[in-house]
N, CA, C and O atoms as a GROMACS GRO file, in nm:
protein
  260
    1MET      N    1  -3.111 -19.877  14.288
    1MET     CA    2  -3.021 -19.787  14.225
    1MET      C    3  -3.057 -19.643  14.246
    1MET      O    4  -3.173 -19.612  14.271
    2ASN      N    5  -2.967 -19.559  14.237
    2ASN     CA    6  -2.996 -19.415  14.268
    2ASN      C    7  -3.092 -19.368  14.167
    2ASN      O    8  -3.084 -19.414  14.053
    3ARG      N    9  -3.179 -19.282  14.198
    3ARG     CA   10  -3.285 -19.229  14.111
    3ARG      C   11  -3.235 -19.150  14.004
    3ARG      O   12  -3.307 -19.125  13.908
    4ASN      N   13  -3.106 -19.106  14.013
    4ASN     CA   14  -3.038 -19.022  13.907
    4ASN      C   15  -2.920 -19.086  13.843
    4ASN      O   16  -2.822 -19.020  13.807
    5GLY      N   17  -2.932 -19.227  13.827
    5GLY     CA   18  -2.839 -19.305  13.764
    5GLY      C   19  -2.887 -19.425  13.699
    5GLY      O   20  -3.006 -19.457  13.702
    6CYS      N   21  -2.789 -19.498  13.636
    6CYS     CA   22  -2.838 -19.622  13.571
    6CYS      C   23  -2.724 -19.712  13.568
    6CYS      O   24  -2.610 -19.666  13.569
    7ILE      N   25  -2.751 -19.857  13.563
    7ILE     CA   26  -2.651 -19.956  13.547
    7ILE      C   27  -2.634 -19.978  13.408
    7ILE      O   28  -2.728 -20.018  13.340
    8LEU      N   29  -2.517 -19.953  13.357
    8LEU     CA   30  -2.481 -19.949  13.207
    8LEU      C   31  -2.515 -20.078  13.147
    8LEU      O   32  -2.559 -20.077  13.032
    9ASN      N   33  -2.501 -20.194  13.210
    9ASN     CA   34  -2.538 -20.323  13.143
    9ASN      C   35  -2.696 -20.334  13.119
    9ASN      O   36  -2.741 -20.402  13.027
   10GLU      N   37  -2.772 -20.265  13.204
   10GLU     CA   38  -2.925 -20.266  13.178
   10GLU      C   39  -2.962 -20.188  13.056
   10GLU      O   40  -3.073 -20.204  13.005
   11ILE      N   41  -2.871 -20.102  13.005
   11ILE     CA   42  -2.916 -20.025  12.889
   11ILE      C   43  -2.829 -20.062  12.770
   11ILE      O   44  -2.812 -19.982  12.678
   12GLY      N   45  -2.774 -20.181  12.772
   12GLY     CA   46  -2.706 -20.236  12.655
   12GLY      C   47  -2.554 -20.200  12.641
   12GLY      O   48  -2.491 -20.230  12.539
   13LEU      N   49  -2.494 -20.131  12.752
   13LEU     CA   50  -2.355 -20.084  12.737
   13LEU      C   51  -2.258 -20.183  12.804
   13LEU      O   52  -2.140 -20.150  12.815
   14GLY      N   53  -2.300 -20.302  12.849
   14GLY     CA   54  -2.214 -20.391  12.911
   14GLY      C   55  -2.095 -20.429  12.823
   14GLY      O   56  -1.979 -20.424  12.864
   15PRO      N   57  -2.130 -20.469  12.696
   15PRO     CA   58  -2.013 -20.504  12.605
   15PRO      C   59  -1.910 -20.401  12.583
   15PRO      O   60  -1.791 -20.429  12.574
   16LEU      N   61  -1.958 -20.278  12.574
   16LEU     CA   62  -1.869 -20.160  12.555
   16LEU      C   63  -1.782 -20.146  12.675
   16LEU      O   64  -1.661 -20.128  12.660
   17MET      N   65  -1.840 -20.155  12.802
   17MET     CA   66  -1.757 -20.154  12.915
   17MET      C   67  -1.667 -20.277  12.934
   17MET      O   68  -1.561 -20.262  12.994
   18ASP      N   69  -1.700 -20.391  12.888
   18ASP     CA   70  -1.610 -20.505  12.878
   18ASP      C   71  -1.489 -20.462  12.798
   18ASP      O   72  -1.379 -20.486  12.846
   19ARG      N   73  -1.498 -20.404  12.683
   19ARG     CA   74  -1.390 -20.377  12.584
   19ARG      C   75  -1.302 -20.260  12.652
   19ARG      O   76  -1.179 -20.264  12.644
   20ILE      N   77  -1.366 -20.161  12.714
   20ILE     CA   78  -1.292 -20.053  12.780
   20ILE      C   79  -1.209 -20.104  12.884
   20ILE      O   80  -1.091 -20.068  12.890
   21ILE      N   81  -1.259 -20.187  12.969
   21ILE     CA   82  -1.196 -20.240  13.084
   21ILE      C   83  -1.078 -20.326  13.040
   21ILE      O   84  -0.964 -20.312  13.086
   22MET      N   85  -1.111 -20.418  12.947
   22MET     CA   86  -1.002 -20.512  12.899
   22MET      C   87  -0.890 -20.444  12.821
   22MET      O   88  -0.772 -20.477  12.840
   23MET      N   89  -0.922 -20.357  12.741
   23MET     CA   90  -0.824 -20.276  12.659
   23MET      C   91  -0.740 -20.168  12.733
   23MET      O   92  -0.620 -20.153  12.712
   24TYR      N   93  -0.817 -20.090  12.825
   24TYR     CA   94  -0.738 -19.984  12.884
   24TYR      C   95  -0.729 -19.991  13.042
   24TYR      O   96  -0.627 -19.949  13.097
   25LEU      N   97  -0.814 -20.033  13.104
   25LEU     CA   98  -0.806 -20.033  13.255
   25LEU      C   99  -0.738 -20.156  13.301
   25LEU      O  100  -0.657 -20.142  13.393
   26LEU      N  101  -0.757 -20.276  13.251
   26LEU     CA  102  -0.682 -20.396  13.304
   26LEU      C  103  -0.535 -20.390  13.289
   26LEU      O  104  -0.460 -20.424  13.380
   27PRO      N  105  -0.492 -20.346  13.177
   27PRO     CA  106  -0.335 -20.331  13.170
   27PRO      C  107  -0.277 -20.244  13.264
   27PRO      O  108  -0.168 -20.276  13.312
   28VAL      N  109  -0.337 -20.131  13.299
   28VAL     CA  110  -0.293 -20.043  13.400
   28VAL      C  111  -0.299 -20.107  13.540
   28VAL      O  112  -0.204 -20.104  13.618
   29CYS      N  113  -0.417 -20.166  13.566
   29CYS     CA  114  -0.430 -20.237  13.702
   29CYS      C  115  -0.338 -20.343  13.718
   29CYS      O  116  -0.288 -20.363  13.828
   30LEU      N  117  -0.305 -20.423  13.608
   30LEU     CA  118  -0.210 -20.536  13.627
   30LEU      C  119  -0.075 -20.482  13.663
   30LEU      O  120  -0.004 -20.548  13.739
   31LYS      N  121  -0.035 -20.372  13.618
   31LYS     CA  122   0.101 -20.305  13.653
   31LYS      C  123   0.096 -20.259  13.795
   31LYS      O  124   0.194 -20.272  13.868
   32LEU      N  125  -0.024 -20.202  13.838
   32LEU     CA  126  -0.024 -20.140  13.964
   32LEU      C  127  -0.056 -20.254  14.077
   32LEU      O  128  -0.001 -20.248  14.187
   33TYR      N  129  -0.130 -20.338  14.050
   33TYR     CA  130  -0.188 -20.438  14.143
   33TYR      C  131  -0.176 -20.583  14.104
   33TYR      O  132  -0.277 -20.653  14.111
   34PRO      N  133  -0.062 -20.635  14.062
   34PRO     CA  134  -0.056 -20.760  14.003
   34PRO      C  135  -0.102 -20.880  14.099
   34PRO      O  136  -0.153 -20.983  14.055
   35GLU      N  137  -0.078 -20.857  14.227
   35GLU     CA  138  -0.110 -20.944  14.328
   35GLU      C  139  -0.261 -20.977  14.330
   35GLU      O  140  -0.302 -21.091  14.353
   36TYR      N  141  -0.334 -20.878  14.307
   36TYR     CA  142  -0.481 -20.885  14.317
   36TYR      C  143  -0.548 -20.939  14.183
   36TYR      O  144  -0.665 -20.977  14.181
   37LEU      N  145  -0.472 -20.940  14.082
   37LEU     CA  146  -0.529 -20.981  13.946
   37LEU      C  147  -0.457 -21.093  13.874
   37LEU      O  148  -0.451 -21.098  13.751
   38GLU      N  149  -0.400 -21.186  13.958
   38GLU     CA  150  -0.329 -21.293  13.892
   38GLU      C  151  -0.419 -21.382  13.815
   38GLU      O  152  -0.375 -21.452  13.723
   39HIS      N  153  -0.552 -21.380  13.851
   39HIS     CA  154  -0.650 -21.460  13.769
   39HIS      C  155  -0.725 -21.378  13.676
   39HIS      O  156  -0.815 -21.431  13.612
   40GLY      N  157  -0.698 -21.249  13.661
   40GLY     CA  158  -0.766 -21.154  13.582
   40GLY      C  159  -0.894 -21.104  13.632
   40GLY      O  160  -0.915 -21.109  13.754
   41LEU      N  161  -0.980 -21.056  13.554
   41LEU     CA  162  -1.114 -21.006  13.602
   41LEU      C  163  -1.214 -21.099  13.552
   41LEU      O  164  -1.198 -21.165  13.449
   42ASP      N  165  -1.330 -21.104  13.638
   42ASP     CA  166  -1.441 -21.199  13.587
   42ASP      C  167  -1.572 -21.129  13.579
   42ASP      O  168  -1.670 -21.185  13.528
   43ALA      N  169  -1.576 -21.003  13.630
   43ALA     CA  170  -1.707 -20.930  13.621
   43ALA      C  171  -1.681 -20.780  13.660
   43ALA      O  172  -1.576 -20.741  13.712
   44HIS      N  173  -1.781 -20.706  13.632
   44HIS     CA  174  -1.783 -20.562  13.658
   44HIS      C  175  -1.928 -20.521  13.689
   44HIS      O  176  -2.022 -20.587  13.643
   45HIS      N  177  -1.948 -20.416  13.764
   45HIS     CA  178  -2.081 -20.352  13.790
   45HIS      C  179  -2.060 -20.215  13.755
   45HIS      O  180  -2.021 -20.138  13.843
   46SER      N  181  -2.080 -20.174  13.633
   46SER     CA  182  -2.062 -20.038  13.589
   46SER      C  183  -2.181 -19.958  13.593
   46SER      O  184  -2.288 -20.004  13.551
   47PHE      N  185  -2.172 -19.836  13.642
   47PHE     CA  186  -2.283 -19.748  13.658
   47PHE      C  187  -2.257 -19.610  13.643
   47PHE      O  188  -2.141 -19.574  13.666
   48ILE      N  189  -2.346 -19.519  13.608
   48ILE     CA  190  -2.322 -19.377  13.623
   48ILE      C  191  -2.436 -19.312  13.702
   48ILE      O  192  -2.552 -19.355  13.708
   49VAL      N  193  -2.388 -19.208  13.761
   49VAL     CA  194  -2.475 -19.145  13.870
   49VAL      C  195  -2.458 -18.996  13.858
   49VAL      O  196  -2.345 -18.950  13.847
   50ASP      N  197  -2.568 -18.915  13.859
   50ASP     CA  198  -2.565 -18.769  13.863
   50ASP      C  199  -2.589 -18.732  14.004
   50ASP      O  200  -2.705 -18.730  14.047
   51TYR      N  201  -2.484 -18.702  14.082
   51TYR     CA  202  -2.486 -18.660  14.219
   51TYR      C  203  -2.517 -18.514  14.232
   51TYR      O  204  -2.474 -18.441  14.142
   52GLY      N  205  -2.583 -18.461  14.327
   52GLY     CA  206  -2.600 -18.319  14.339
   52GLY      C  207  -2.676 -18.286  14.471
   52GLY      O  208  -2.750 -18.370  14.523
   53VAL      N  209  -2.658 -18.174  14.520
   53VAL     CA  210  -2.732 -18.120  14.636
   53VAL      C  211  -2.877 -18.148  14.624
   53VAL      O  212  -2.937 -18.112  14.523
   54GLY      N  213  -2.941 -18.214  14.724
   54GLY     CA  214  -3.083 -18.236  14.719
   54GLY      C  215  -3.126 -18.358  14.643
   54GLY      O  216  -3.244 -18.390  14.644
   55LYS      N  217  -3.039 -18.425  14.579
   55LYS     CA  218  -3.080 -18.546  14.507
   55LYS      C  219  -3.040 -18.672  14.584
   55LYS      O  220  -2.928 -18.693  14.630
   56ASP      N  221  -3.144 -18.753  14.593
   56ASP     CA  222  -3.134 -18.886  14.672
   56ASP      C  223  -3.066 -18.862  14.804
   56ASP      O  224  -2.959 -18.915  14.836
   57THR      N  225  -3.136 -18.778  14.883
   57THR     CA  226  -3.093 -18.744  15.017
   57THR      C  227  -3.106 -18.860  15.125
   57THR      O  228  -3.037 -18.860  15.227
   58SER      N  229  -3.202 -18.961  15.092
   58SER     CA  230  -3.217 -19.064  15.169
   58SER      C  231  -3.167 -19.196  15.124
   58SER      O  232  -3.221 -19.299  15.164
   59LEU      N  233  -3.066 -19.197  15.043
   59LEU     CA  234  -3.012 -19.320  14.982
   59LEU      C  235  -2.949 -19.407  15.089
   59LEU      O  236  -2.934 -19.526  15.065
   60GLY      N  237  -2.912 -19.356  15.201
   60GLY     CA  238  -2.864 -19.435  15.317
   60GLY      C  239  -2.745 -19.527  15.285
   60GLY      O  240  -2.684 -19.517  15.178
   61VAL      N  241  -2.715 -19.614  15.377
   61VAL     CA  242  -2.592 -19.707  15.364
   61VAL      C  243  -2.640 -19.820  15.264
   61VAL      O  244  -2.748 -19.876  15.278
   62HIS      N  245  -2.560 -19.845  15.174
   62HIS     CA  246  -2.572 -19.945  15.071
   62HIS      C  247  -2.444 -20.009  15.028
   62HIS      O  248  -2.338 -19.964  15.071
   63ASP      N  249  -2.446 -20.109  14.946
   63ASP     CA  250  -2.329 -20.173  14.890
   63ASP      C  251  -2.337 -20.172  14.741
   63ASP      O  252  -2.433 -20.226  14.686
   64ASP      N  253  -2.244 -20.113  14.671
   64ASP     CA  254  -2.247 -20.105  14.527
   64ASP      C  255  -2.148 -20.225  14.476
   64ASP      O  256  -2.029 -20.206  14.450
   65ASN      N  257  -2.207 -20.339  14.467
   65ASN     CA  258  -2.138 -20.451  14.423
   65ASN      C  259  -2.196 -20.523  14.299
   65ASN      O  260  -2.140 -20.623  14.254
   0.00000   0.00000   0.00000
């Protein structure tokens, strides 16, 4: 993970993100992309990062999944 960020599930905010996603984001996404969400959502990888000049300059190529 980025040195200036954290995975929300690791600090106990996974259940909060579940509620936010199901109550607010999923209904919007279902309207916009119904063909991709016919089976709903099964997981998320929620995180926050503080980006800035000179921070994590060697992060390189990676996959946020």
